[in-house]
KOLNURO-272946 format. One line per 5 residues: number of its first residue (from 0); their letters; for each residue x, y, z of N, C-alpha, C. Coordinates in steps of 0.1 Angstrom, whole numbers, plus 5000, padded with zeros to 4 digits. Layout:
! residues N
NUM = a = X/Y/Z/X/Y/Z/X/Y/Z  ...
***
This chain:
! residues 324
0 = ralga = 4216/7717/4703/4231/7712/4701/4232/7701/4695  4241/7698/4684/4246/7688/4679/4250/7675/4695  4245/7666/4688/4249/7648/4696/4262/7651/4699  4266/7646/4709/4278/7645/4716/4287/7657/4718  4283/7670/4715/4287/7681/4718/4290/7685/4731
5 = ekpae = 4299/7693/4735/4300/7691/4750/4303/7705/4753  4295/7714/4760/4301/7728/4764/4315/7731/4773  4321/7739/4770/4333/7738/4779/4329/7733/4793  4323/7739/4799/4323/7739/4814/4320/7719/4816  4312/7716/4806/4309/7699/4805/4323/7694/4810
10 = amvka = 4333/7702/4795/4342/7691/4792/4351/7696/4803  4353/7708/4810/4362/7705/4822/4360/7699/4837  4347/7699/4839/4342/7686/4848/4344/7669/4842  4342/7671/4830/4348/7650/4828/4361/7653/4829  4370/7662/4822/4386/7663/4823/4391/7663/4841
15 = aampg = 4382/7667/4849/4386/7666/4864/4384/7654/4869  4373/7647/4861/4367/7636/4874/4379/7626/4864  4384/7627/4852/4396/7616/4847/4406/7613/4853  4409/7604/4855/4420/7591/4862/4433/7598/4859  4441/7600/4868/4454/7604/4862/4459/7591/4852
20 = geakg = 4471/7601/4847/4477/7589/4837/4473/7588/4824  4461/7591/4818/4454/7589/4810/4459/7591/4793  4466/7606/4796/4470/7613/4794/4486/7608/4787  4487/7603/4773/4503/7602/4768/4504/7614/4762  4523/7608/4757/4527/7616/4753/4538/7627/4761
25 = plail = 4546/7631/4751/4558/7641/4761/4550/7647/4759  4543/7661/4761/4540/7667/4763/4530/7666/4776  4523/7650/4778/4513/7651/4789/4526/7647/4800  4535/7641/4796/4546/7641/4805/4552/7656/4810  4558/7662/4808/4558/7674/4804/4550/7684/4816
30 = hkfcl = 4541/7683/4811/4530/7692/4822/4531/7683/4837  4530/7669/4836/4529/7665/4851/4540/7665/4855  4554/7665/4849/4570/7671/4853/4563/7686/4864  4562/7693/4854/4564/7711/4858/4554/7710/4873  4542/7705/4872/4533/7700/4880/4539/7696/4895
35 = tgtas = 4549/7682/4895/4555/7680/4904/4566/7689/4909  4572/7693/4898/4585/7701/4904/4580/7714/4917  4564/7721/4910/4557/7731/4918/4555/7726/4932  4551/7711/4930/4548/7708/4942/4554/7704/4955  4568/7697/4949/4578/7693/4956/4589/7706/4960
40 = maaeg = 4588/7714/4950/4595/7730/4955/4593/7738/4970  4576/7734/4970/4568/7740/4979/4567/7735/4991  4564/7718/4985/4567/7713/5003/4583/7713/5009  4595/7708/5000/4605/7709/5003/4611/7722/5016  4606/7732/5007/4609/7744/5010/4606/7748/5027
45 = ftfpi = 4589/7739/5027/4581/7743/5043/4590/7734/5053  4591/7725/5051/4602/7718/5055/4611/7712/5060  4623/7723/5052/4634/7723/5054/4643/7722/5065  4639/7733/5074/4641/7732/5087/4642/7721/5097  4628/7711/5096/4628/7695/5103/4642/7690/5099
50 = ditkt = 4643/7690/5082/4649/7679/5077/4663/7680/5081  4670/7691/5081/4684/7694/5089/4687/7689/5103  4671/7697/5108/4678/7687/5123/4676/7675/5124  4671/7668/5113/4669/7652/5116/4682/7647/5110  4684/7652/5103/4701/7648/5098/4713/7652/5108
55 = rlqlq = 4714/7661/5114/4720/7665/5123/4719/7654/5137  4705/7648/5138/4703/7640/5151/4712/7629/5148  4708/7623/5133/4716/7611/5127/4731/7614/5125  4735/7621/5128/4753/7623/5130/4756/7620/5140  4749/7626/5153/4752/7622/5167/4755/7612/5172
60 = gqadf = 4765/7606/5175/4771/7594/5177/4784/7587/5169  4781/7592/5159/4797/7589/5156/4811/7592/5165  4820/7582/5157/4832/7579/5169/4839/7597/5166  4838/7601/5158/4847/7620/5156/4832/7623/5160  4821/7621/5172/4816/7631/5174/4818/7639/5189
65 = tgtkf = 4823/7649/5192/4820/7654/5204/4812/7667/5210  4808/7669/5220/4798/7675/5223/4789/7673/5231  4776/7679/5237/4764/7678/5236/4755/7675/5230  4752/7660/5236/4738/7656/5227/4724/7662/5225  4717/7665/5217/4702/7669/5220/4692/7661/5212
70 = gfggm = 4681/7664/5220/4669/7660/5211/4663/7665/5200  4654/7665/5197/4648/7673/5186/4649/7690/5188  4637/7688/5198/4635/7705/5198/4653/7711/5208  4660/7705/5213/4669/7713/5217/4681/7711/5203  4677/7704/5195/4687/7705/5182/4683/7715/5170
75 = mmnia = 4673/7720/5170/4670/7730/5165/4673/7741/5172  4670/7744/5183/4674/7756/5187/4686/7754/5192  4693/7746/5190/4709/7749/5191/4717/7754/5177  4709/7748/5166/4709/7757/5149/4712/7768/5152  4697/7771/5153/4692/7783/5152/4706/7801/5163
80 = ktegl = 4706/7791/5174/4715/7800/5184/4729/7797/5177  4736/7786/5177/4750/7790/5171/4749/7792/5152  4744/7789/5151/4747/7794/5131/4731/7803/5128  4728/7810/5136/4713/7819/5129/4704/7810/5123  4694/7818/5121/4681/7812/5114/4686/7807/5102
85 = aglya = 4693/7814/5092/4700/7807/5080/4706/7797/5081  4709/7792/5092/4717/7774/5094/4708/7765/5094  4692/7769/5093/4681/7760/5094/4681/7759/5078  4688/7765/5074/4683/7765/5054/4695/7759/5048  4702/7757/5056/4719/7751/5050/4717/7743/5042
90 = gvtpa = 4719/7743/5031/4717/7734/5018/4706/7728/5013  4694/7740/5013/4679/7743/5007/4685/7740/4991  4695/7750/4988/4693/7752/4970/4694/7736/4966  4707/7728/4973/4705/7717/4964/4697/7706/4964  4688/7710/4979/4681/7701/4984/4666/7701/4974
95 = varhi = 4660/7713/4970/4652/7716/4960/4652/7713/4940  4667/7718/4943/4672/7717/4926/4673/7695/4929  4675/7685/4938/4675/7672/4938/4659/7669/4939  4649/7676/4940/4635/7671/4938/4627/7674/4926  4635/7682/4916/4628/7684/4907/4632/7674/4898
100 = pytgf = 4641/7666/4898/4639/7653/4889/4636/7644/4896  4640/7642/4906/4638/7631/4920/4623/7626/4920  4614/7637/4926/4597/7639/4926/4590/7634/4912  4601/7644/4902/4595/7642/4890/4596/7631/4881  4603/7624/4883/4603/7610/4879/4595/7600/4882
105 = raigy = 4595/7598/4900/4593/7589/4912/4575/7593/4907  4567/7603/4907/4560/7603/4910/4552/7597/4893  4553/7604/4882/4550/7601/4874/4553/7589/4869  4567/7586/4867/4570/7568/4864/4558/7560/4872  4558/7564/4883/4551/7555/4890/4541/7547/4884
110 = eyira = 4534/7556/4875/4517/7556/4877/4520/7544/4859  4531/7546/4852/4534/7542/4838/4542/7529/4843  4549/7525/4852/4555/7517/4862/4547/7507/4866  4538/7509/4875/4525/7505/4876/4519/7499/4869  4513/7506/4856/4510/7495/4842/4514/7489/4842
115 = ifcgd = 4523/7487/4840/4537/7473/4835/4534/7463/4841  4538/7466/4857/4533/7454/4867/4521/7445/4866  4509/7458/4865/4495/7457/4864/4493/7443/4850  4498/7445/4839/4495/7441/4827/4486/7440/4823  4475/7433/4821/4459/7433/4815/4449/7439/4824
120 = kpkdq = 4450/7442/4836/4444/7447/4847/4445/7464/4844  4434/7468/4848/4428/7481/4850/4438/7488/4862  4448/7500/4860/4454/7505/4869/4448/7512/4882  4435/7511/4882/4428/7516/4891/4425/7501/4904  4428/7488/4901/4429/7478/4898/4435/7468/4906
125 = aplla = 4447/7479/4905/4463/7472/4903/4465/7467/4921  4470/7454/4922/4468/7446/4937/4485/7452/4939  4483/7450/4953/4494/7456/4961/4506/7451/4954  4511/7443/4953/4527/7435/4949/4529/7445/4939  4521/7447/4929/4522/7458/4916/4529/7470/4921
130 = kmaag = 4519/7474/4930/4518/7489/4934/4535/7492/4944  4536/7479/4951/4549/7481/4959/4562/7477/4946  4561/7468/4938/4572/7472/4931/4571/7483/4919  4562/7489/4921/4563/7500/4912/4568/7508/4923  4566/7514/4931/4572/7520/4942/4587/7523/4946
135 = mtaga = 4591/7506/4944/4600/7513/4946/4613/7509/4939  4605/7504/4924/4613/7512/4912/4615/7524/4910  4601/7533/4910/4602/7545/4905/4614/7556/4917  4612/7552/4928/4619/7560/4937/4636/7555/4935  4640/7544/4930/4653/7539/4934/4657/7548/4919
140 = igqai = 4651/7545/4906/4656/7554/4895/4655/7567/4892  4648/7572/4903/4649/7586/4909/4658/7590/4919  4659/7586/4925/4672/7591/4931/4683/7585/4925  4688/7579/4918/4700/7574/4908/4701/7587/4901  4691/7593/4893/4693/7608/4890/4701/7619/4898
145 = avpcd = 4693/7617/4908/4694/7630/4918/4708/7627/4930  4713/7618/4930/4724/7614/4936/4734/7630/4941  4738/7631/4930/4751/7642/4933/4743/7656/4942  4730/7653/4938/4728/7669/4946/4718/7664/4960  4716/7653/4963/4714/7647/4976/4727/7647/4983
150 = likvr = 4739/7643/4978/4751/7643/4982/4757/7657/4991  4754/7666/4982/4759/7682/4983/4747/7685/4992  4738/7681/4991/4729/7689/5004/4731/7681/5018  4734/7669/5020/4738/7664/5029/4752/7669/5040  4762/7675/5029/4776/7677/5033/4772/7694/5038
155 = mqgdg = 4761/7700/5032/4760/7712/5038/4758/7714/5050  4746/7703/5053/4738/7702/5064/4749/7698/5072  4760/7689/5071/4767/7689/5080/4778/7696/5085  4781/7707/5073/4792/7716/5077/4790/7726/5088  4780/7730/5094/4779/7735/5102/4779/7727/5116
160 = rlvaa = 4776/7717/5116/4781/7712/5130/4793/7711/5129  4802/7708/5119/4816/7705/5123/4820/7723/5123  4816/7736/5119/4823/7750/5121/4820/7752/5135  4808/7746/5139/4804/7748/5153/4814/7743/5166  4815/7728/5157/4829/7721/5170/4842/7722/5170
165 = gkldk = 4846/7735/5155/4860/7739/5162/4866/7730/5146  4859/7719/5140/4866/7711/5129/4868/7717/5118  4859/7725/5112/4864/7735/5101/4868/7749/5104  4874/7753/5096/4875/7768/5096/4861/7772/5090  4856/7769/5078/4842/7774/5073/4839/7761/5068
170 = arytg = 4824/7767/5065/4817/7756/5055/4828/7752/5039  4823/7739/5034/4830/7734/5024/4826/7740/5014  4816/7746/5013/4808/7749/5004/4797/7761/5001  4799/7773/4993/4794/7786/4994/4784/7784/4989  4778/7772/4981/4764/7767/4974/4764/7761/4965
175 = lfdaf = 4755/7757/4957/4749/7746/4950/4767/7743/4941  4767/7755/4929/4776/7755/4922/4791/7754/4928  4794/7763/4935/4803/7760/4944/4810/7745/4940  4800/7741/4949/4801/7725/4956/4804/7715/4947  4796/7714/4932/4799/7711/4920/4815/7712/4916
180 = tkika = 4818/7720/4915/4829/7726/4908/4840/7724/4917  4840/7726/4933/4848/7715/4937/4852/7703/4944  4837/7690/4943/4833/7680/4944/4844/7671/4928  4838/7679/4920/4846/7675/4905/4861/7676/4904  4865/7689/4912/4879/7689/4913/4887/7682/4921
185 = qegms = 4881/7681/4932/4889/7674/4940/4889/7655/4943  4874/7651/4942/4870/7638/4942/4869/7632/4925  4868/7637/4913/4862/7639/4899/4846/7632/4904  4842/7627/4891/4828/7623/4890/4819/7611/4898  4831/7604/4904/4827/7595/4913/4824/7604/4923
190 = gfyvg = 4833/7613/4928/4827/7619/4941/4817/7624/4943  4805/7625/4934/4792/7626/4934/4785/7613/4936  4787/7606/4940/4782/7591/4940/4786/7584/4949  4796/7592/4960/4793/7585/4974/4781/7584/4980  4779/7570/4985/4773/7568/4988/4759/7570/4987
195 = ctpai = 4762/7565/4970/4746/7561/4964/4739/7552/4967  4746/7540/4972/4738/7529/4971/4730/7531/4985  4734/7534/4998/4723/7536/5007/4715/7551/5000  4717/7555/4995/4705/7565/4992/4694/7563/4983  4700/7554/4972/4694/7546/4964/4682/7535/4972
200 = qraal = 4689/7528/4982/4683/7522/4992/4669/7529/4994  4673/7538/5003/4666/7550/5011/4653/7551/5000  4656/7557/4994/4647/7562/4986/4635/7548/4981  4643/7538/4977/4636/7525/4971/4629/7528/4984  4628/7523/4998/4624/7520/5007/4611/7533/5011
205 = vnlge = 4614/7544/5009/4603/7556/5014/4592/7556/5001  4594/7554/4986/4587/7551/4978/4577/7538/4980  4585/7529/4983/4575/7515/4988/4567/7520/4994  4570/7528/5009/4561/7533/5021/4550/7543/5013  4555/7557/5005/4547/7566/5006/4539/7565/4992
210 = lttyd = 4542/7559/4979/4533/7562/4966/4521/7546/4971  4531/7533/4976/4521/7527/4979/4514/7526/4990  4516/7534/5001/4506/7534/5013/4497/7544/5003  4502/7560/5000/4491/7569/4996/4479/7561/4981  4488/7559/4968/4477/7546/4964/4466/7543/4971
215 = takka = 4471/7532/4978/4459/7521/4986/4452/7530/4994  4454/7539/5004/4448/7547/5013/4436/7555/5003  4443/7562/4991/4436/7566/4989/4423/7562/4981  4424/7549/4974/4418/7541/4968/4407/7539/4978  4410/7534/4992/4401/7532/5005/4391/7541/5007
220 = ivvyt = 4395/7558/5007/4394/7565/5018/4382/7574/5006  4385/7573/4990/4381/7580/4983/4362/7575/4984  4361/7567/4987/4346/7558/4989/4340/7570/4994  4344/7566/5007/4338/7578/5018/4337/7592/5014  4348/7599/5012/4350/7609/5013/4345/7619/4998
225 = gdnll = 4348/7611/4983/4353/7616/4976/4368/7616/4970  4370/7628/4962/4385/7632/4958/4383/7646/4959  4389/7649/4969/4388/7662/4977/4401/7665/4983  4401/7681/4992/4410/7680/5003/4415/7671/5013  4399/7667/5014/4402/7661/5027/4405/7645/5026
230 = chlcs = 4403/7641/5014/4406/7630/5009/4423/7626/5007  4427/7637/5005/4442/7638/5000/4450/7641/5015  4442/7647/5022/4452/7649/5039/4454/7640/5046  4439/7625/5045/4446/7616/5051/4453/7607/5047  4456/7605/5033/4458/7597/5028/4473/7599/5030
235 = aicsg = 4476/7611/5028/4490/7617/5030/4497/7614/5041  4488/7615/5051/4492/7614/5066/4496/7598/5068  4488/7589/5065/4492/7574/5062/4503/7573/5055  4507/7580/5045/4519/7576/5039/4529/7585/5043  4526/7591/5049/4542/7593/5052/4544/7589/5069
240 = fvasl = 4535/7586/5075/4543/7577/5090/4548/7564/5079  4545/7556/5072/4543/7543/5066/4559/7544/5058  4562/7558/5053/4574/7556/5045/4585/7565/5058  4581/7567/5063/4587/7566/5080/4597/7556/5084  4584/7553/5084/4588/7536/5091/4597/7525/5085
245 = cstpa = 4595/7526/5068/4604/7523/5066/4617/7522/5060  4619/7537/5062/4635/7540/5057/4643/7549/5063  4637/7550/5073/4651/7557/5087/4660/7547/5085  4666/7538/5091/4674/7528/5091/4684/7532/5083  4679/7532/5063/4687/7531/5056/4691/7550/5051
250 = dvaks = 4682/7557/5061/4684/7570/5062/4694/7576/5069  4698/7565/5081/4710/7570/5089/4719/7567/5080  4721/7551/5078/4731/7549/5070/4734/7559/5055  4730/7561/5053/4730/7572/5041/4736/7586/5045  4729/7592/5054/4727/7606/5060/4750/7601/5066
255 = rimnq = 4758/7590/5073/4768/7589/5079/4776/7587/5066  4773/7580/5057/4782/7577/5044/4784/7586/5037  4768/7593/5035/4779/7606/5022/4782/7616/5032  4782/7617/5045/4787/7629/5052/4805/7626/5058  4809/7611/5061/4820/7611/5062/4833/7613/5055
260 = sklpd = 4841/7615/5062/4858/7619/5052/4865/7605/5059  4877/7609/5052/4889/7601/5050/4893/7597/5068  4896/7585/5071/4905/7587/5085/4920/7587/5083  4929/7590/5092/4943/7592/5093/4950/7583/5080  4943/7567/5081/4952/7557/5073/4948/7557/5058
265 = gtypy = 4937/7568/5054/4926/7569/5042/4919/7558/5037  4909/7554/5046/4904/7547/5049/4890/7556/5055  4878/7548/5049/4863/7556/5052/4860/7548/5064  4851/7558/5074/4844/7548/5086/4837/7532/5084  4832/7541/5071/4820/7532/5068/4820/7526/5055
270 = agtfd = 4821/7512/5056/4823/7506/5037/4814/7505/5030  4800/7506/5036/4790/7504/5031/4777/7504/5041  4762/7502/5032/4752/7506/5042/4749/7490/5055  4754/7485/5048/4759/7471/5060/4765/7468/5073  4778/7479/5065/4789/7479/5074/4789/7488/5082
275 = cwrkv = 4780/7501/5084/4773/7508/5088/4765/7505/5097  4755/7501/5094/4744/7490/5103/4752/7484/5111  4760/7476/5108/4768/7468/5119/4776/7476/5130  4782/7489/5125/4785/7500/5133/4777/7501/5144  4770/7505/5136/4762/7518/5143/4750/7509/5160
280 = vaneg = 4746/7491/5153/4742/7491/5157/4749/7485/5172  4768/7476/5170/4777/7475/5178/4778/7484/5187  4778/7502/5182/4783/7508/5189/4777/7518/5203  4765/7517/5190/4753/7528/5202/4738/7519/5203  4737/7510/5198/4726/7500/5200/4716/7504/5187
285 = plaly = 4705/7488/5185/4699/7489/5177/4690/7502/5172  4683/7506/5183/4681/7515/5185/4685/7529/5176  4692/7528/5172/4703/7539/5171/4700/7537/5155  4695/7527/5148/4686/7526/5136/4684/7536/5133  4670/7536/5143/4660/7549/5141/4657/7565/5146
290 = kgfip = 4670/7564/5151/4676/7582/5156/4669/7588/5140  4666/7600/5147/4658/7607/5136/4647/7604/5133  4634/7594/5139/4628/7593/5131/4618/7596/5133  4614/7604/5147/4600/7613/5151/4604/7625/5141  4614/7632/5141/4619/7645/5134/4618/7640/5114
295 = gwlrl = 4620/7628/5113/4618/7623/5104/4603/7621/5095  4597/7616/5107/4580/7619/5107/4571/7633/5103  4579/7638/5114/4577/7650/5113/4575/7657/5103  4588/7657/5096/4589/7660/5083/4584/7655/5072  4583/7643/5071/4578/7634/5059/4559/7636/5058
300 = gpwql = 4557/7636/5071/4541/7641/5073/4539/7654/5067  4543/7665/5070/4537/7678/5066/4545/7678/5052  4555/7673/5048/4560/7673/5034/4552/7664/5024  4545/7654/5035/4535/7651/5020/4520/7651/5027  4519/7662/5031/4506/7670/5032/4509/7682/5023
305 = vfwcs = 4514/7688/5019/4522/7697/5016/4522/7693/4996  4529/7684/4998/4528/7678/4981/4520/7672/4977  4511/7661/4982/4500/7659/4976/4493/7669/4974  4484/7674/4986/4475/7686/4985/4477/7696/4970  4488/7698/4969/4497/7706/4960/4494/7701/4951
310 = yeqlr = 4500/7691/4946/4501/7680/4935/4485/7679/4930  4480/7673/4934/4465/7669/4934/4453/7683/4930  4455/7692/4937/4449/7705/4931/4454/7711/4920  4466/7706/4914/4474/7717/4904/4464/7706/4893  4468/7696/4894/4465/7685/4884/4447/7686/4882
315 = iltgi = 4440/7687/4893/4427/7692/4888/4427/7702/4881  4432/7713/4887/4427/7729/4882/4432/7730/4868  4442/7725/4861/4449/7722/4850/4441/7711/4841  4434/7699/4846/4425/7696/4836/4431/7682/4836  4437/7677/4839/4435/7662/4840/4433/7650/4850
320 = ggfk = 4425/7658/4860/4418/7651/4867/4433/7646/4881  4426/7638/4894/4432/7639/4909/4442/7624/4901  4446/7621/4908/4461/7612/4907/4451/7595/4912  4453/7591/4902/4447/7576/4906/4459/7564/4898
***
């Protein structure tokens, strides 16, 4: 055969070995966006019952809270008992809708933003600070795009608790589009961005932990295992733990601020992230900032496993190679 010619099988092997992010242009980005969307929807659907349990745990202890306080297992069983199995999936539609733009931007944007922070260095030799800056930037921008869906998700997750406690006759929203319509009519466009600051702060911290750790762990592990499923599993486990450790205090503030209602005097219980942290520490102690850490980790761990393993395998199967 002619010099330089490749058989289709050889071309596929070579493509699978290529580091991620080398393909450029709108079609390459769209390709990756479809892959991140598919992987993130699978991960979110699989772990959502853990997420709603975590959110309910974080809402315990507020000034308006009445009733029995539960641990993780007790809370999940109570939701299933009082609201049915469907209660464990309250808010799943906006949660899945949120991850399509959020995870799409942060996972793809990380590759390109990291290259900017790297300067002249090859991306596989990116220093830790460049990875940290890229992770925080990609996460913050991705969350800024997805805040409206996140707000709706948190409210729908919290409504079941209020209905069970007799504070609401029925849930405020019947679904994603009903929520968009009612929030716009009652609160205006600004209503979609209530609590956007802690949400963006949390996303920046999550991705500081998640993307930076996954990238760094994979680089260290791949030397021993190769770029395979075992490598992806180990990297994802490390990623989930560090992401939970970094983000739980901001997650507590985000859940409470997004779920709060106006007091009789027309003000809100929390003026912002730092005000929320101050009141939580004063009323419930400093460890309250880590309410939901275990379920958060139990969720982020499996979420990372499902997402990264799915995303990596999809990348390899479609010929663009593993994430690097």
